[in-house]
Legacy VTK file of the C-alpha trace (Angstrom):
# vtk DataFile Version 3.0
C-alpha trace
ASCII
DATASET POLYDATA
POINTS 703 float
97.884 -0.665 -23.498
96.153 -2.562 -27.196
92.977 -0.746 -27.720
89.694 -1.825 -26.637
88.833 -3.383 -29.533
90.088 -4.166 -33.194
88.856 -5.459 -36.481
89.645 -8.551 -35.321
87.158 -8.514 -32.577
84.345 -7.628 -35.208
82.119 -10.636 -36.292
79.389 -8.676 -39.038
78.259 -12.299 -39.843
77.803 -14.184 -36.301
76.141 -17.218 -37.265
75.587 -17.928 -33.534
72.057 -19.426 -32.864
72.243 -19.685 -29.117
73.701 -17.237 -26.649
76.274 -19.912 -25.252
77.542 -20.310 -28.878
77.508 -16.663 -29.665
79.585 -15.998 -26.666
81.902 -18.576 -27.619
82.372 -17.399 -30.951
83.026 -13.928 -29.522
85.371 -15.028 -27.070
87.561 -17.641 -29.453
88.269 -13.825 -31.112
89.930 -12.669 -27.932
91.347 -15.948 -27.159
92.711 -15.917 -30.379
94.001 -12.239 -30.195
95.804 -12.849 -26.463
93.466 -10.951 -24.544
91.780 -14.203 -23.332
94.213 -16.915 -21.624
91.785 -19.596 -20.779
88.635 -19.988 -22.754
86.852 -22.209 -21.027
87.346 -20.695 -17.445
86.490 -17.162 -19.137
83.140 -18.538 -20.693
82.638 -20.153 -17.363
82.558 -16.419 -15.699
80.365 -15.423 -18.901
77.750 -18.290 -17.713
77.847 -17.302 -13.674
77.379 -13.781 -14.852
74.435 -14.670 -17.319
72.961 -16.863 -14.180
72.622 -14.320 -12.172
70.298 -11.931 -14.706
69.635 -12.240 -18.330
71.926 -9.841 -20.375
69.467 -9.169 -22.768
68.011 -5.655 -23.482
65.072 -4.213 -25.078
66.252 -2.844 -29.004
67.820 -5.779 -29.916
70.685 -6.055 -27.636
72.855 -8.082 -25.935
75.564 -7.670 -23.581
76.987 -10.916 -22.097
79.920 -9.339 -19.886
82.176 -10.534 -16.540
84.717 -9.987 -14.526
87.669 -12.546 -15.340
90.861 -13.959 -13.942
91.607 -15.140 -17.363
90.913 -11.823 -19.087
95.006 -9.869 -19.483
93.589 -6.474 -20.232
89.533 -5.169 -21.032
88.353 -6.038 -24.176
85.499 -5.825 -26.532
84.289 -8.326 -28.780
81.299 -7.296 -31.277
78.903 -9.456 -33.299
75.884 -9.094 -35.798
73.461 -11.724 -36.021
70.749 -11.837 -38.981
68.764 -14.311 -37.460
68.992 -13.188 -33.613
69.520 -14.604 -30.482
68.144 -14.988 -27.320
69.549 -12.880 -24.693
66.190 -13.003 -22.280
65.136 -9.698 -23.286
61.472 -8.833 -23.127
61.348 -7.684 -26.836
62.427 -10.411 -28.159
66.043 -12.003 -30.146
69.074 -9.137 -29.674
71.120 -8.714 -33.240
73.958 -6.425 -31.845
76.199 -8.619 -29.310
78.475 -7.228 -27.237
80.805 -9.417 -25.048
82.579 -7.289 -22.631
85.693 -8.761 -20.623
87.169 -6.970 -18.157
90.338 -8.712 -15.771
89.309 -8.998 -12.318
91.513 -6.136 -11.395
90.501 -3.814 -14.435
92.065 -0.415 -14.023
89.534 2.513 -14.156
90.086 3.973 -17.299
89.198 1.096 -19.574
86.114 0.611 -17.297
85.229 4.348 -17.998
85.408 3.498 -21.652
83.424 0.325 -21.147
80.809 2.382 -18.971
80.827 5.084 -21.686
80.120 2.411 -24.377
77.768 1.064 -22.382
75.587 4.266 -22.410
75.437 4.687 -25.826
74.003 1.509 -26.311
70.786 3.826 -25.356
71.636 6.221 -28.375
69.300 4.986 -31.712
71.721 6.799 -33.909
75.025 4.752 -32.698
72.647 1.141 -32.809
71.648 2.007 -36.136
74.827 2.811 -37.281
76.325 -0.636 -36.317
73.358 -2.116 -37.847
74.591 -0.614 -41.415
77.942 -1.065 -41.108
79.522 -3.272 -43.721
83.663 -3.513 -42.591
84.433 -4.894 -39.366
87.583 -1.579 -39.356
84.923 1.048 -39.612
82.527 -0.996 -36.758
85.578 -1.305 -34.386
86.514 2.489 -34.898
82.352 2.954 -34.283
82.433 1.610 -31.360
85.827 3.033 -29.795
84.664 6.308 -30.719
87.435 7.187 -33.310
86.352 10.662 -35.073
87.985 8.700 -38.524
86.419 5.063 -39.683
90.008 3.642 -39.879
90.505 5.194 -43.739
87.380 3.976 -44.920
84.619 5.858 -47.304
81.636 4.367 -45.624
79.268 7.367 -45.401
77.798 6.250 -42.143
76.633 9.162 -39.552
78.905 9.701 -36.526
77.583 8.258 -33.539
77.108 9.755 -30.406
79.958 7.627 -29.227
82.720 9.227 -31.363
81.083 13.302 -30.871
81.583 12.076 -27.173
84.739 10.765 -26.570
86.663 13.125 -29.811
85.405 16.306 -28.204
88.183 17.086 -25.847
90.582 16.064 -28.900
88.855 18.042 -31.732
88.204 21.975 -30.698
86.135 21.865 -34.077
83.467 19.304 -33.447
80.207 20.710 -32.865
78.316 20.180 -29.796
79.337 16.904 -28.400
76.617 15.090 -26.121
77.071 16.580 -22.804
74.805 13.432 -20.918
77.721 10.713 -22.337
80.586 12.934 -20.783
80.177 11.706 -16.935
79.717 8.212 -15.839
79.213 9.361 -12.387
77.213 12.844 -12.107
75.892 13.905 -15.332
74.015 17.395 -16.121
70.850 16.870 -17.421
69.129 19.756 -19.086
68.206 21.906 -16.361
66.331 25.207 -16.452
68.256 28.314 -15.761
69.581 28.926 -12.304
66.516 31.113 -11.398
69.339 32.869 -8.659
71.836 34.570 -11.356
69.832 35.881 -14.088
71.321 37.269 -17.094
70.769 40.629 -16.368
68.515 43.741 -14.938
66.222 43.729 -17.498
62.572 42.716 -16.737
61.958 40.717 -19.630
63.601 37.451 -18.908
62.076 37.591 -14.931
58.708 35.856 -15.698
60.902 32.971 -17.432
63.136 31.941 -15.079
61.121 32.505 -11.464
59.266 29.247 -13.238
59.142 26.536 -10.685
62.079 24.768 -9.755
62.156 21.465 -11.291
61.283 18.362 -9.905
64.686 16.839 -8.504
65.429 12.948 -8.529
68.773 11.683 -7.041
69.168 7.657 -9.028
71.313 5.479 -7.828
72.281 2.469 -10.727
74.537 -0.728 -9.745
74.744 -4.455 -11.111
77.020 -6.858 -10.201
79.175 -6.705 -12.208
79.353 -3.116 -12.352
80.418 -2.699 -16.053
77.291 -2.583 -18.136
73.732 -2.287 -16.937
75.328 0.241 -14.093
75.684 2.951 -16.631
72.986 1.948 -19.289
70.293 2.741 -16.637
71.911 5.981 -15.734
71.472 7.364 -19.035
68.406 5.660 -19.912
66.726 7.395 -16.313
69.074 10.899 -17.575
67.253 10.783 -20.993
63.753 10.311 -19.436
64.231 12.668 -16.815
64.933 15.209 -19.694
61.784 14.002 -21.493
59.605 14.076 -18.617
60.915 17.827 -17.572
62.781 16.763 -14.589
65.954 17.146 -13.251
67.749 13.217 -12.879
71.550 13.212 -10.870
72.672 9.455 -10.928
75.319 8.577 -9.126
76.979 5.017 -10.462
78.094 2.824 -8.447
80.434 0.536 -10.381
82.693 -1.489 -10.750
85.856 1.448 -11.103
84.148 2.990 -7.684
81.687 5.909 -7.428
81.376 9.308 -7.127
79.539 10.877 -4.005
77.174 12.708 -5.273
77.211 16.781 -3.696
75.713 16.401 -0.007
73.893 19.803 -1.426
72.011 18.131 -4.162
71.480 15.147 -2.169
69.736 17.556 0.561
68.041 19.157 -2.264
66.519 16.209 -4.108
62.624 15.946 -4.144
62.735 11.902 -4.326
65.406 8.907 -4.863
65.509 5.749 -7.308
67.261 2.741 -6.476
67.713 0.946 -9.521
70.498 -1.789 -8.276
71.050 -5.286 -8.140
73.743 -5.458 -5.295
73.828 -3.175 -1.823
73.450 0.347 -2.335
76.349 2.257 -0.522
75.855 4.322 2.272
72.212 4.265 1.653
71.365 6.567 4.756
72.527 9.313 3.094
69.126 9.352 1.319
66.754 8.445 4.002
63.511 9.955 4.268
62.971 10.701 0.605
60.320 9.338 -1.342
62.185 6.236 -2.661
61.254 3.888 -5.516
63.519 0.782 -5.097
63.948 -1.664 -8.291
66.457 -3.717 -10.066
68.373 -2.604 -12.651
67.041 -3.879 -15.568
63.543 -1.577 -15.060
65.982 1.386 -14.716
67.156 0.336 -18.418
63.434 -0.821 -19.530
60.818 1.785 -17.938
62.968 4.588 -16.633
59.981 6.708 -17.257
57.094 4.947 -15.518
60.019 4.418 -12.395
60.165 9.189 -12.408
56.443 8.792 -12.735
56.502 6.465 -9.638
58.609 9.092 -7.467
56.631 11.784 -8.387
53.530 10.066 -7.286
55.152 9.279 -4.086
55.955 12.657 -3.634
52.629 14.335 -4.142
51.395 12.076 -1.621
53.993 12.282 0.984
55.229 9.333 1.268
58.491 8.635 2.231
61.489 6.504 1.553
60.355 4.170 4.928
58.678 1.927 2.422
61.292 0.256 1.130
62.367 -3.203 3.557
65.892 -3.182 1.706
67.008 -6.653 1.307
70.647 -7.395 2.635
73.714 -7.153 0.148
73.294 -10.918 -1.078
69.787 -10.281 -1.881
69.787 -7.000 -3.607
68.731 -8.271 -7.233
65.370 -8.909 -6.153
62.525 -8.247 -7.932
59.701 -6.150 -6.277
57.147 -8.809 -7.271
58.639 -11.287 -5.214
55.526 -12.733 -3.553
56.019 -13.088 0.280
57.505 -16.915 0.368
59.964 -15.811 -1.988
61.233 -12.985 0.163
60.876 -14.862 3.602
63.132 -17.397 1.950
65.558 -14.731 1.359
65.506 -12.949 4.950
65.893 -15.881 6.430
69.361 -16.748 4.403
70.436 -13.205 5.266
70.358 -14.356 8.779
71.723 -17.587 8.213
74.551 -15.963 6.205
75.462 -13.885 8.746
75.526 -16.621 11.521
77.827 -18.729 9.756
81.046 -17.425 10.385
80.319 -17.258 13.990
79.871 -21.044 13.668
82.763 -21.559 11.973
84.987 -19.665 14.608
83.346 -20.910 17.132
82.361 -24.376 16.692
85.762 -24.801 15.473
87.737 -23.203 18.342
85.318 -25.751 20.773
86.158 -28.621 18.977
90.137 -27.997 18.946
90.131 -27.505 22.392
87.895 -31.132 22.791
91.037 -32.283 20.822
93.559 -31.154 23.195
91.907 -31.018 26.280
89.388 -33.952 26.267
85.511 -33.472 26.663
85.569 -32.415 30.368
87.294 -29.119 29.069
83.830 -27.416 29.442
84.057 -27.922 33.324
87.267 -25.937 33.724
87.183 -22.694 35.536
87.529 -19.100 34.036
90.907 -18.538 32.294
90.688 -14.915 33.491
91.236 -16.450 36.914
93.442 -19.171 36.358
95.673 -19.842 33.556
98.787 -21.809 33.829
101.130 -20.822 30.651
103.023 -24.549 30.341
100.039 -26.820 30.804
98.054 -27.905 27.728
94.484 -27.895 30.121
94.703 -24.254 30.418
95.214 -23.418 26.751
92.441 -25.807 25.886
90.247 -23.922 28.191
91.156 -21.067 27.019
90.202 -22.070 23.618
86.983 -23.470 24.676
85.946 -20.138 26.690
86.557 -18.223 23.713
84.588 -20.440 21.190
81.530 -20.230 23.634
81.924 -17.064 23.717
81.427 -16.746 19.710
79.197 -19.871 19.924
76.794 -17.391 22.187
76.220 -14.675 19.608
74.535 -17.360 17.172
71.057 -16.403 18.048
71.173 -12.803 18.401
73.408 -12.464 15.150
70.850 -14.917 13.341
67.626 -12.698 14.768
69.446 -9.264 14.120
70.142 -9.943 10.479
66.938 -11.849 9.530
65.917 -8.252 11.074
68.334 -6.526 8.408
67.116 -8.437 5.445
63.654 -7.357 6.089
63.797 -3.336 7.155
68.046 -3.006 6.792
69.739 -1.155 9.173
67.290 0.201 11.422
66.342 -3.758 11.684
69.827 -4.535 13.744
68.818 -3.423 17.093
65.817 -5.002 17.550
66.369 -8.264 16.256
69.402 -8.264 18.129
67.707 -7.542 21.261
65.164 -10.366 20.448
68.013 -12.645 19.665
69.504 -12.248 23.088
65.947 -12.437 24.832
65.655 -15.519 23.376
68.713 -17.369 24.438
67.562 -15.509 28.058
64.121 -18.035 27.950
66.116 -20.586 26.244
64.052 -20.459 23.118
67.092 -21.136 21.105
67.521 -21.001 17.601
63.321 -21.144 16.923
63.479 -17.909 18.987
65.866 -16.433 17.132
64.082 -17.073 13.777
60.875 -15.698 15.448
62.596 -12.611 16.821
64.369 -11.811 13.668
60.868 -11.755 11.817
59.333 -9.936 14.637
61.839 -7.028 14.503
61.525 -6.597 10.672
57.808 -6.327 10.778
57.698 -3.795 14.083
60.173 -1.758 12.581
58.760 -2.037 8.447
55.498 -1.087 10.361
56.860 2.111 12.160
58.756 2.773 9.004
55.430 3.019 7.240
54.165 5.668 9.892
53.840 9.159 8.123
56.412 11.543 10.575
56.657 14.844 10.341
59.880 16.232 8.148
61.512 17.829 11.201
61.393 14.311 13.198
62.732 12.234 10.358
66.856 12.781 11.467
66.315 11.138 14.739
63.690 8.522 13.304
66.350 5.625 12.323
68.732 6.993 15.341
66.560 7.482 18.269
62.673 6.311 17.741
62.814 3.273 15.760
65.267 1.492 18.201
63.500 2.819 21.226
60.149 1.922 20.076
60.960 -1.523 17.775
63.147 -2.980 21.069
60.140 -2.368 23.559
57.979 -3.986 21.110
59.743 -7.274 20.259
60.878 -7.374 24.272
57.644 -7.395 25.051
56.280 -9.783 22.814
59.347 -12.188 23.477
59.232 -12.203 27.150
55.494 -12.319 27.310
53.710 -13.218 24.432
55.558 -15.822 21.953
58.669 -16.710 24.037
57.347 -19.266 26.208
55.450 -21.352 23.834
58.553 -21.336 21.260
60.808 -22.148 24.271
58.655 -25.319 24.694
58.634 -25.967 21.722
62.040 -25.808 21.273
62.661 -28.533 24.606
60.223 -30.956 22.576
62.575 -30.673 19.457
65.392 -31.501 21.528
63.848 -33.818 23.137
62.726 -35.605 20.216
66.235 -35.628 19.010
67.449 -37.036 22.257
64.854 -40.303 21.687
65.745 -40.419 17.882
66.867 -44.021 17.133
66.702 -47.125 14.722
64.454 -46.375 11.313
63.423 -42.923 12.492
66.955 -42.011 12.832
67.751 -43.507 9.327
64.809 -41.703 7.863
65.460 -38.216 9.067
69.298 -38.962 7.683
68.096 -39.507 4.188
65.796 -36.240 5.026
68.997 -34.730 5.653
71.025 -35.309 3.078
68.877 -34.531 0.178
68.699 -31.581 1.662
72.023 -30.947 2.123
72.536 -31.628 -2.024
69.379 -30.601 -3.659
70.854 -26.975 -4.080
74.439 -27.314 -3.026
75.024 -24.406 -0.833
71.687 -22.585 -1.475
68.230 -22.637 0.949
67.523 -26.017 1.397
71.193 -26.718 2.637
71.741 -23.799 4.607
67.894 -24.630 6.387
69.379 -28.257 7.262
72.572 -26.912 8.285
71.183 -24.476 10.045
69.176 -26.640 12.015
71.995 -28.616 12.703
74.160 -26.469 14.653
71.300 -24.761 15.889
71.263 -28.495 18.123
75.040 -27.633 19.097
73.935 -24.523 21.544
72.220 -27.491 24.077
74.221 -30.922 23.075
73.075 -33.935 23.229
73.189 -37.273 21.340
70.348 -37.001 18.635
71.613 -33.305 18.292
75.503 -34.611 17.804
74.421 -37.542 15.255
72.409 -34.961 13.326
75.365 -32.483 13.043
77.722 -35.871 12.235
74.790 -36.644 8.820
74.541 -33.084 7.577
78.260 -32.805 7.351
78.910 -35.700 6.127
76.386 -35.533 3.064
77.542 -31.770 2.480
81.100 -33.779 1.239
79.225 -35.812 -1.170
78.738 -33.716 -3.879
82.268 -31.995 -4.527
84.334 -35.170 -3.665
81.540 -37.495 -5.837
82.684 -35.059 -8.543
86.111 -35.034 -7.928
86.163 -38.811 -8.362
83.642 -38.930 -11.117
86.511 -36.357 -13.451
89.069 -38.508 -12.376
87.789 -41.935 -12.894
86.089 -40.767 -16.659
87.708 -37.272 -17.576
86.421 -37.651 -21.301
82.925 -37.415 -20.276
83.462 -33.865 -18.765
85.216 -30.773 -20.068
88.510 -29.359 -19.698
87.376 -26.676 -17.183
85.343 -29.409 -15.153
88.362 -31.519 -15.063
90.746 -28.541 -13.337
87.416 -27.774 -11.287
87.381 -31.536 -9.996
90.720 -31.019 -9.330
89.881 -28.497 -6.769
86.768 -30.276 -5.715
88.778 -32.734 -3.800
89.612 -30.254 -1.441
86.474 -28.720 -1.542
84.691 -31.682 -0.356
87.082 -32.431 2.206
86.928 -29.517 3.929
82.755 -29.587 3.846
82.430 -27.042 1.085
79.816 -28.256 -0.665
79.796 -25.780 -2.973
82.537 -26.748 -4.470
80.139 -29.182 -7.155
78.235 -26.035 -8.432
79.962 -25.697 -11.137
79.365 -28.987 -12.259
75.121 -28.887 -11.759
75.185 -25.217 -13.645
76.617 -27.018 -16.446
74.400 -30.201 -16.208
71.985 -30.116 -13.340
69.614 -32.681 -14.434
71.934 -35.672 -14.168
74.271 -33.897 -11.761
71.539 -33.061 -8.811
70.104 -35.924 -8.649
73.220 -38.180 -8.251
74.607 -36.043 -5.475
71.183 -36.456 -3.877
70.910 -40.134 -4.355
74.723 -40.400 -2.643
73.862 -37.733 0.262
70.775 -39.672 1.217
72.751 -42.739 1.395
75.648 -41.293 3.705
73.135 -39.467 5.748
71.112 -42.150 6.725
74.523 -44.933 7.179
75.962 -41.787 9.494
72.487 -42.065 11.244
72.722 -45.861 11.078
75.866 -46.492 12.631
75.502 -43.614 15.340
77.982 -41.144 14.293
78.649 -37.978 16.473
80.206 -34.790 15.754
80.813 -31.492 18.054
82.030 -29.549 14.992
80.182 -27.665 12.744
82.411 -27.174 10.234
85.947 -28.969 9.149
85.229 -31.972 7.228
87.794 -34.533 7.048
89.970 -32.051 9.579
87.916 -32.969 12.671
87.569 -36.578 11.841
89.419 -36.788 15.343
86.327 -35.428 17.505
83.434 -37.570 15.462
82.033 -40.695 17.235
82.810 -43.925 15.348
85.453 -42.624 12.642
85.911 -45.140 10.599
82.627 -45.849 10.162
81.824 -41.889 9.157
84.373 -42.625 6.359
82.584 -45.537 5.554
79.368 -43.492 5.128
81.080 -40.766 3.243
82.668 -43.256 1.024
79.626 -45.232 0.118
77.630 -41.875 -0.459
80.473 -40.560 -2.745
80.552 -43.838 -4.867
76.793 -43.912 -5.011
76.925 -40.503 -6.533
79.599 -41.200 -8.775
78.254 -43.920 -10.317
75.172 -42.424 -10.638
76.231 -39.330 -12.476
79.338 -41.286 -14.894
76.067 -43.816 -15.462
74.043 -41.007 -16.801
76.378 -38.783 -18.829
76.825 -42.115 -20.519
73.766 -42.354 -21.999
73.358 -38.749 -23.152
73.145 -38.383 -26.768
76.457 -37.694 -28.933
76.922 -33.900 -28.390
78.234 -32.370 -31.593
81.843 -31.614 -31.684
82.252 -27.425 -31.600
83.995 -25.347 -34.171
87.689 -26.592 -35.736
88.552 -23.446 -33.947
87.218 -24.338 -30.683
90.626 -26.735 -28.295
90.510 -30.428 -29.530
89.870 -32.099 -25.903
86.191 -30.207 -26.259
84.617 -32.541 -28.532
82.584 -34.092 -25.879
81.799 -31.408 -24.149
78.476 -32.233 -22.370
75.804 -29.955 -23.379
74.900 -26.965 -20.868
71.463 -27.558 -21.002
70.006 -31.337 -20.282
LINES 1 704
703 0 1 2 3 4 5 6 7 8 9 10 11 12 13 14 15 16 17 18 19 20 21 22 23 24 25 26 27 28 29 30 31 32 33 34 35 36 37 38 39 40 41 42 43 44 45 46 47 48 49 50 51 52 53 54 55 56 57 58 59 60 61 62 63 64 65 66 67 68 69 70 71 72 73 74 75 76 77 78 79 80 81 82 83 84 85 86 87 88 89 90 91 92 93 94 95 96 97 98 99 100 101 102 103 104 105 106 107 108 109 110 111 112 113 114 115 116 117 118 119 120 121 122 123 124 125 126 127 128 129 130 131 132 133 134 135 136 137 138 139 140 141 142 143 144 145 146 147 148 149 150 151 152 153 154 155 156 157 158 159 160 161 162 163 164 165 166 167 168 169 170 171 172 173 174 175 176 177 178 179 180 181 182 183 184 185 186 187 188 189 190 191 192 193 194 195 196 197 198 199 200 201 202 203 204 205 206 207 208 209 210 211 212 213 214 215 216 217 218 219 220 221 222 223 224 225 226 227 228 229 230 231 232 233 234 235 236 237 238 239 240 241 242 243 244 245 246 247 248 249 250 251 252 253 254 255 256 257 258 259 260 261 262 263 264 265 266 267 268 269 270 271 272 273 274 275 276 277 278 279 280 281 282 283 284 285 286 287 288 289 290 291 292 293 294 295 296 297 298 299 300 301 302 303 304 305 306 307 308 309 310 311 312 313 314 315 316 317 318 319 320 321 322 323 324 325 326 327 328 329 330 331 332 333 334 335 336 337 338 339 340 341 342 343 344 345 346 347 348 349 350 351 352 353 354 355 356 357 358 359 360 361 362 363 364 365 366 367 368 369 370 371 372 373 374 375 376 377 378 379 380 381 382 383 384 385 386 387 388 389 390 391 392 393 394 395 396 397 398 399 400 401 402 403 404 405 406 407 408 409 410 411 412 413 414 415 416 417 418 419 420 421 422 423 424 425 426 427 428 429 430 431 432 433 434 435 436 437 438 439 440 441 442 443 444 445 446 447 448 449 450 451 452 453 454 455 456 457 458 459 460 461 462 463 464 465 466 467 468 469 470 471 472 473 474 475 476 477 478 479 480 481 482 483 484 485 486 487 488 489 490 491 492 493 494 495 496 497 498 499 500 501 502 503 504 505 506 507 508 509 510 511 512 513 514 515 516 517 518 519 520 521 522 523 524 525 526 527 528 529 530 531 532 533 534 535 536 537 538 539 540 541 542 543 544 545 546 547 548 549 550 551 552 553 554 555 556 557 558 559 560 561 562 563 564 565 566 567 568 569 570 571 572 573 574 575 576 577 578 579 580 581 582 583 584 585 586 587 588 589 590 591 592 593 594 595 596 597 598 599 600 601 602 603 604 605 606 607 608 609 610 611 612 613 614 615 616 617 618 619 620 621 622 623 624 625 626 627 628 629 630 631 632 633 634 635 636 637 638 639 640 641 642 643 644 645 646 647 648 649 650 651 652 653 654 655 656 657 658 659 660 661 662 663 664 665 666 667 668 669 670 671 672 673 674 675 676 677 678 679 680 681 682 683 684 685 686 687 688 689 690 691 692 693 694 695 696 697 698 699 700 701 702
């Protein structure tokens, strides 16, 4: 296997002015070395990772990185910029740029090497040596941790990377840095164990009998699990040493994770979660004082986090204060305002509800296609089923789909509560959602039940509980009390008003005609195309799906308009790349081929790569086409009983030819607009000669 970095992957005079240009320059070196098979595809993956969270760190470091199917083996390229490049770090531009590329199935050994490098970036001796290096060979050797600098006589100090990585091979190496040895459970500087004194003499006894140091468990993780995960671990360990605190870190990175010893967990006085993805097996740390932040906080302000968890331990505050969000929302900042957190809670519920929608809705749609619209009146297949009759099979599909559809409201409510209060919110959330169905409060009732359940659990978690009861809180006490409270509120307080509101909304949809229906179609079309699968898109979709629980003419029209509008953005981008391919990059033209299928399947997210590269031209164009399609679908009176499926459920659509005409019209409008707007842009400068020839007309990423 090739070395992680070679001299050819080092640029000590990186002249790029932007982070995109820097990534391209270093990626071109990887491509020239045969380690990246598709330059544009790889850069798209880098940009997608950068969009999740800036990769600039304090101390003048930028670490763009990603896992990509276009990478053949774990690779690192290094660039040094004299002017500095903005990677979003709080303290300003970065002069040391590390582009880390890991294959989609990167092996654990190389990922461990990358994690070791990430830890060394927190050491000023190591970064100082990189800033003074004058030869690419020596720089690559320093980063690899080679004991000798590739034959160079440059008088640079040995880096921590050399000391750590060569310790096992060089018996004569003096005092290697122990903190850099482990990527999973580092051993911080701990006081001598008072239970094993060195001898019977009375002299050492006073010093070894000092109070046990404060012990902290830290869990670090990031979306890629390559760099930030281990840098946060190193930063927290060093801050713990400085504060006289024992810090035990469990890094949950790409190479998996090694669980901390249960005894260490039991003895810990506090917990720090520095993470941007869900903490795995989080229940192990229940009942302890907890600080829950993003992974960059663990890198940039570890001393503050340690002080905060010590303060919570001193005041007796337990980990109940952590209203953990769902897995998709773990990167949230603790300073998010209420509106942002509310959106994430609702999105959590919708995201878990969608698979039930797809499964149940498509089964029902197939049942209608096979057995006609009277299949809903068939007797139970458990009592009457004929293997040779298509009507029985249609009834079977319908009844299975109906059962799956029956979970929509409880799942929505349960996972809204989960998004607010983690696993303790599931029981009262599901109970509240089931009650919403019982009292005919429907989709709106599920929303309210989920929010109530989450709020009740969060309130219970804030009550100080004696340590002896903490073990039974999440299993017995919280589910019991929260379910009782939510049930009381849903049955006797808020349930009936919500049910009345739901009935009024249903009646309003049933009576939609003329201009009102068209205006609603325009609004739904705009929402479906504004964020291409984001919160507004999901709100419009959830609104339409909620109407299918008790379908009527109006709700079926809404469902048809929503699906039609959602198909427009990817279809328009696919058509635009076919008609005027020179306005798009090679990667976008490749994405355009896939967008045909995604659009036809009602997967609006197929347009995201285009919107990410050129949002000010793509998004308005998509919204215009979506509005046209939504309005036409409503005006034509098209109806749809299936919540998903795209063109594959056209036989189930009322007025199918007019429906396809509405989609074609919206697609044409979006295509024309995006071509017009891209054609009016100022000519972009061509890339360096090393770039592929067909990227000379690439559209700038920022409009």
